N, C-alpha and C positions, 0 to 999 in steps of 0.2 A: 503495498499501500504506499503510496506517494503521499508526500504533504499537499498534493491539490485533491487527492482522494478523502482528505479527513474532513470532518464535519466541522463548522467555525466553532462551536462548543468544545470541539476535543484540542483544537488548536488554542482557544482561550485558556483551556485548564492546561495544556504544556508550556503556555507562557508564563501563567499564575506559578506554576510548581519553579520555574527557573527562576521566577524572581524571588520567589521564597528562598530557594537554594543558597542564591547571589548573597542577600540580605543577611543570612543566618553567618555565611562564610567571611562577609566582610565586616558584619559585626564582631567575630569572634577576632578577625586578624585586626581590627583598629582596637578591640579591647585589649589585646595582648601588647600592641606598640604602645598605647596610652599607659598601660601600667609602668613601662620602663620610659616613655617620654610625656610625662602629664601635658608639656605644654604643645603637644601634637593637637589634643581637642580645643585648646583656645586660638591657634593656627586656623583650623578648620572652619570655627564661628566665626572668625573676624572674614573668611575667603565668601560667606554665603552671600554678601551683594552680588557676586558675579554669578551664581547660579540663577538659571532662568528655565521658563519652560520651551520645551520645543514646537508646541501647540502652534498653528499658526491660524486658527480660528479664534470664535469666539470663546472656545473654552479654554484657552491659553490664560494661565493665572501663576505668574512667577512668585508672588508669594506664597502660594498655597505649596508650591516646590519647597522654596526656602522652610515654611514651616513643618516639613515632613524632616529638612534635613535639623532641623534645631530639635525636634522632639528626637531624632536618632541620637543624636549629640548628648542630651541629657538623659538619656536612656544609658549612653557609654559612660558619663561622669558619675551614675548612681553604682553602675556596677565595677569600675574601678576602685571605689571609696571603702 
């Protein structure tokens, strides 16, 4: 079965699973690094002004993307304490 033969819901489920796996790995990696280099989270937080939403339609919301990143950073700060 090729990707073209798969239903949209199967493709969406695969994308969701990839996103969850990548988020888990990234969160673990950043937590490990932040325990060794606490300033990492400060640097990441300071860079959020450069983060933007790639959507090119009315759904674009740069601040919503930054809010997700801020939540991620807050979670990391809690984890490394």
